[in-house]
C-alpha positions as CSV (number, residue, x, y, z in Angstrom):
1,X,-298.7,121.6,9.3
2,X,-298.6,118.1,7.9
3,X,-300.3,119.1,4.9
4,X,-297.8,121.9,4.5
5,X,-294.8,119.6,4.4
6,X,-296.4,116.8,2.5
7,X,-296.0,118.9,-0.7
8,X,-292.4,119.8,-0.4
9,X,-291.5,116.2,0.5
10,X,-293.5,114.9,-2.4
11,X,-291.7,117.3,-4.7
12,X,-288.3,116.1,-3.4
13,X,-289.1,112.5,-3.8
14,X,-290.2,113.1,-7.3
15,X,-287.0,115.0,-8.0
16,X,-284.8,112.3,-6.4
17,X,-286.8,109.7,-8.5
18,X,-286.0,111.7,-11.7
19,X,-282.4,111.9,-10.8
20,X,-282.3,108.2,-10.0
21,X,-283.9,107.3,-13.4
22,X,-281.7,109.7,-15.3
23,X,-278.4,108.6,-13.8
24,X,-277.7,105.8,-16.0
25,X,-278.2,108.0,-19.1
26,X,-276.0,110.7,-17.6
27,X,-273.3,108.2,-16.9
28,X,-273.4,106.7,-20.4
29,X,-273.1,110.3,-22.0
30,X,-270.3,111.1,-19.6
31,X,-268.4,107.9,-20.2
32,X,-268.9,107.8,-23.9
33,X,-268.9,111.6,-25.0
34,X,-267.6,113.8,-22.3
35,X,-264.7,111.7,-21.0
36,X,-263.1,111.1,-24.4
37,X,-263.9,114.7,-25.4
38,X,-261.9,115.8,-22.2
39,X,-259.1,113.5,-22.9
40,X,-258.9,114.8,-26.6
41,X,-258.7,118.4,-25.3
42,X,-256.1,117.5,-22.9
43,X,-253.9,115.7,-25.5
44,X,-254.3,118.6,-27.9
45,X,-252.7,121.0,-25.4
46,X,-249.7,118.8,-25.0
47,X,-246.7,117.5,-27.0
48,X,-247.7,113.8,-26.7
49,X,-245.9,111.5,-29.3
50,X,-245.7,107.8,-28.4
51,X,-242.5,107.6,-30.7
52,X,-241.0,109.9,-27.9
53,X,-242.0,108.4,-24.5
54,X,-241.1,110.5,-21.5
55,X,-241.1,113.8,-23.5
56,X,-244.8,114.7,-22.9
57,X,-245.1,118.5,-22.3
58,X,-247.9,121.1,-21.7
59,X,-247.5,123.4,-24.6
60,X,-250.9,125.3,-24.6
61,X,-252.2,126.2,-28.0
62,X,-248.9,125.6,-29.8
63,X,-250.5,122.6,-31.6
64,X,-253.4,124.7,-32.9
65,X,-250.9,127.6,-34.1
66,X,-248.9,125.2,-36.0
67,X,-251.7,123.7,-37.8
68,X,-253.3,127.0,-38.6
69,X,-250.0,128.0,-40.4
70,X,-249.5,124.6,-42.1
71,X,-250.5,123.5,-45.6
72,X,-251.0,120.1,-44.2
73,X,-254.2,121.5,-42.5
74,X,-255.6,123.8,-45.3
75,X,-255.1,121.5,-48.1
76,X,-257.1,118.7,-46.4
77,X,-259.6,121.3,-45.0
78,X,-260.2,122.4,-48.7
79,X,-260.6,118.8,-49.8
80,X,-263.0,118.3,-46.9
81,X,-265.3,121.2,-47.8
82,X,-265.2,120.2,-51.6
83,X,-266.3,116.7,-50.8
84,X,-268.9,117.8,-48.1
85,X,-270.6,120.5,-50.4
86,X,-270.7,117.9,-53.4
87,X,-272.1,115.1,-51.1
88,X,-274.8,117.4,-49.4
89,X,-276.0,118.7,-53.0
90,X,-276.2,115.3,-54.3
91,X,-278.0,113.9,-51.3
92,X,-280.5,116.9,-51.1
93,X,-281.3,116.6,-54.7
94,X,-281.9,112.9,-55.0
95,X,-283.5,112.6,-51.8
96,X,-285.9,115.3,-52.5
97,X,-286.8,113.9,-55.7
98,X,-287.3,110.4,-54.5
99,X,-289.4,111.8,-51.6
100,X,-291.7,113.7,-53.9
101,X,-292.1,110.3,-55.7
102,X,-292.7,108.3,-52.7
103,X,-295.3,110.9,-51.5
104,X,-297.6,110.0,-54.5
105,X,-300.2,107.3,-54.6
106,X,-299.1,104.4,-56.9
107,X,-299.1,100.7,-56.9
108,X,-296.0,99.2,-55.2
109,X,-295.3,102.4,-53.1
110,X,-295.0,100.4,-49.9
111,X,-292.5,98.1,-51.4
112,X,-290.3,101.0,-52.7
113,X,-290.3,102.6,-49.2
114,X,-289.3,99.3,-47.6
115,X,-286.4,98.9,-50.3
116,X,-285.2,102.4,-49.5
117,X,-284.0,101.1,-46.2
118,X,-281.5,98.6,-47.6
119,X,-278.7,101.0,-48.4
120,X,-279.2,102.6,-45.1
121,X,-279.0,99.4,-43.3
122,X,-275.6,98.4,-44.7
123,X,-272.6,99.4,-42.4
124,X,-270.4,102.1,-43.6
125,X,-267.5,99.9,-44.2
126,X,-269.5,97.3,-46.0
127,X,-270.7,100.0,-48.2
128,X,-267.2,101.1,-49.0
129,X,-266.0,97.7,-49.7
130,X,-269.0,97.1,-52.0
131,X,-268.0,100.2,-54.1
132,X,-264.5,99.1,-54.2
133,X,-265.5,96.0,-55.8
134,X,-268.0,97.9,-58.2
135,X,-265.0,100.3,-59.3
136,X,-262.3,97.8,-59.5
137,X,-260.2,98.7,-62.6
138,X,-259.9,95.0,-63.6
139,X,-263.2,93.5,-63.1
140,X,-265.5,96.2,-61.6
141,X,-269.2,96.0,-62.6
142,X,-269.1,99.7,-63.3
143,X,-266.5,99.4,-65.9
144,X,-268.1,96.4,-67.5
145,X,-271.4,98.3,-67.9
146,X,-269.6,101.3,-69.3
147,X,-267.8,99.1,-71.9
148,X,-270.9,97.3,-72.8
149,X,-272.6,100.6,-73.5
150,X,-269.7,101.9,-75.6
151,X,-269.0,104.7,-73.1
152,X,-265.3,103.6,-72.7
153,X,-263.1,101.4,-75.0
154,X,-261.1,99.7,-72.1
155,X,-261.3,99.3,-68.3
156,X,-260.4,102.6,-66.4
157,X,-259.0,103.2,-63.1
158,X,-261.5,105.8,-61.9
159,X,-260.1,106.0,-58.4
160,X,-256.6,106.8,-59.8
161,X,-257.0,110.4,-60.9
162,X,-258.9,113.7,-60.3
163,X,-261.7,114.6,-60.7
164,X,-263.3,111.0,-61.3
165,X,-262.0,109.9,-57.8
166,X,-263.9,112.7,-56.0
167,X,-266.9,112.2,-58.1
168,X,-267.1,108.6,-57.3
169,X,-266.4,109.1,-53.7
170,X,-269.3,111.5,-53.5
171,X,-271.6,108.9,-55.3
172,X,-270.5,106.1,-53.0
173,X,-271.0,108.1,-49.9
174,X,-274.4,109.7,-51.0
175,X,-275.7,106.2,-51.8
176,X,-275.9,105.2,-48.3
177,X,-277.1,108.5,-46.9
178,X,-279.9,109.3,-49.4
179,X,-282.4,106.9,-47.6
180,X,-282.2,108.7,-44.2
181,X,-282.6,112.1,-46.0
182,X,-285.4,110.9,-48.1
183,X,-287.2,109.5,-45.1
184,X,-286.9,112.8,-43.3
185,X,-288.1,114.7,-46.2
186,X,-291.0,112.3,-46.8
187,X,-292.1,112.8,-43.1
188,X,-292.1,116.5,-43.9
189,X,-294.1,116.2,-47.1
190,X,-296.7,114.1,-45.2
191,X,-297.2,116.9,-42.8
192,X,-298.6,119.3,-45.5
193,X,-302.3,119.2,-45.7
194,X,-303.9,118.1,-48.9
195,X,-306.5,120.8,-48.6
196,X,-303.7,123.3,-49.6
197,X,-303.0,121.6,-52.8
198,X,-306.5,121.2,-53.7
199,X,-307.2,124.9,-53.1
200,X,-304.1,125.8,-55.3
201,X,-305.3,123.4,-58.2
202,X,-308.7,125.1,-57.9
203,X,-307.0,128.3,-58.4
204,X,-305.1,127.3,-61.3
205,X,-301.7,126.6,-59.8
206,X,-299.4,124.3,-61.9
207,X,-297.1,121.8,-60.5
208,X,-294.1,124.1,-60.3
209,X,-296.1,126.9,-58.8
210,X,-297.4,124.4,-56.2
211,X,-293.8,123.3,-55.5
212,X,-292.3,126.8,-55.2
213,X,-295.1,128.3,-53.1
214,X,-296.4,125.4,-51.0
215,X,-294.1,122.5,-50.9
216,X,-290.8,124.3,-50.6
217,X,-291.7,126.9,-48.0
218,X,-293.6,124.1,-45.7
219,X,-290.7,121.7,-46.2
220,X,-288.0,124.3,-45.4
221,X,-287.7,123.3,-41.8
222,X,-287.1,119.8,-42.5
223,X,-284.8,120.8,-45.3
224,X,-282.7,122.7,-42.8
225,X,-282.4,119.6,-40.6
226,X,-281.3,117.4,-43.6
227,X,-278.7,120.0,-44.7
228,X,-277.3,120.5,-41.2
229,X,-277.2,116.9,-40.4
230,X,-275.7,115.8,-43.7
231,X,-273.1,118.5,-43.6
232,X,-272.0,117.5,-40.3
233,X,-271.8,113.7,-41.4
234,X,-269.8,114.7,-44.6
235,X,-267.3,117.0,-42.8
236,X,-266.2,114.0,-40.6
237,X,-266.0,111.5,-43.3
238,X,-263.3,108.9,-42.9
239,X,-264.4,105.3,-43.5
240,X,-265.1,105.5,-47.1
241,X,-261.8,107.4,-47.8
242,X,-260.0,104.6,-45.7
243,X,-261.3,101.9,-47.8
244,X,-261.3,103.4,-51.2
245,X,-258.4,105.7,-51.6
246,X,-256.4,106.0,-48.3
247,X,-256.2,109.8,-49.0
248,X,-254.9,109.2,-52.6
249,X,-254.1,109.6,-55.3
250,X,-251.3,112.0,-54.4
251,X,-253.2,113.3,-51.4
252,X,-256.1,114.3,-53.6
253,X,-258.8,112.9,-51.3
254,X,-256.9,113.5,-48.2
255,X,-259.6,115.0,-45.9
256,X,-259.3,116.1,-42.3
257,X,-260.7,112.8,-41.0
258,X,-257.7,111.0,-42.8
259,X,-255.3,113.5,-41.6
260,X,-256.5,112.9,-38.0
261,X,-255.9,109.0,-38.6
262,X,-252.5,109.6,-40.2
263,X,-251.2,111.8,-37.4
264,X,-252.7,109.7,-34.5
265,X,-252.3,106.2,-35.4
266,X,-249.5,106.1,-38.0
267,X,-247.3,108.9,-36.7
268,X,-248.6,108.2,-33.1
269,X,-248.7,112.0,-32.4
270,X,-251.7,112.2,-30.3
271,X,-251.2,115.8,-29.5
272,X,-251.2,116.9,-33.1
273,X,-254.1,114.5,-34.0
274,X,-256.2,115.8,-31.3
275,X,-255.7,119.3,-32.1
276,X,-256.9,118.7,-35.7
277,X,-259.9,116.9,-34.4
278,X,-260.7,119.8,-32.2
279,X,-260.3,122.3,-35.1
280,X,-262.6,119.9,-37.2
281,X,-265.1,120.0,-34.4
282,X,-265.0,123.6,-34.1
283,X,-265.4,124.3,-37.9
284,X,-268.3,121.7,-38.0
285,X,-270.0,123.4,-35.2
286,X,-269.5,127.0,-36.6
287,X,-271.0,125.8,-39.9
288,X,-273.9,124.1,-38.3
289,X,-274.7,127.4,-36.4
290,X,-274.3,129.4,-39.6
291,X,-276.5,127.2,-41.5
292,X,-279.3,127.2,-38.8
293,X,-279.2,130.9,-38.4
294,X,-279.3,131.5,-42.2
295,X,-282.0,128.9,-42.9
296,X,-284.0,130.0,-39.8
297,X,-283.8,133.7,-40.8
298,X,-285.0,132.9,-44.3
299,X,-288.0,131.0,-42.8
300,X,-288.9,134.0,-40.5
301,X,-288.7,136.4,-43.5
302,X,-291.2,134.1,-45.5
């Protein structure tokens, strides 16, 4: 009988020990993610404007319905999607090319890999301030170089009009995100056995054939991860918009992240701001699921 009860007691003690060790992580997740998320959902279902104290009222889905019929939501959503698609394309193309380069053997490869981490290590706001200085219409380095090369005849305010402002926002945003994407793709490239390439070379496959029929299919799982993560990051962009354009010029760069900030912290309408945040979260989750299903289906077909 003692032998029979020792097993369940041991399993129970191990289970309690697992709960004990995981409790701090659960508390951190609950306090930093679940609680703020619950508060945001609660506020989104209320009319909650700090400029009108004492008038808080539960209104259900009214905030969501109002936003879905408002051009102040669809305009920023279109801008957000444009920015996200442009950013992901630039990040994916550049990071893939850099990863392919760093996967080859050449002198100084280790130094270049280490230097790749520099943009990634810079905080996002510092990166935005750096680009604000580089693009300054009076003394910016970008204007100075373009002037010396004869591309322009006088200093230009590239952040003052479309489409140049969107192009430079994408470049500034991609610059800090390319290193992480490159490292992920490089890790995927290094898992591909060299024997496959050697066999393909013996069979007469050229560099483009090796990329199309070996590298790309075997790298597709990592490409899926990069696309999904970068799309999520780009859809919720805010810091670089805050520093460089503040939604301008003429709301041309007014993304949903900036609209949330405006409604919540400028107009102090926490109900409206929270409802936009929930809509943005739902859109991001939906796109992530679509991308995952589409890319996974393509991988299964192959």
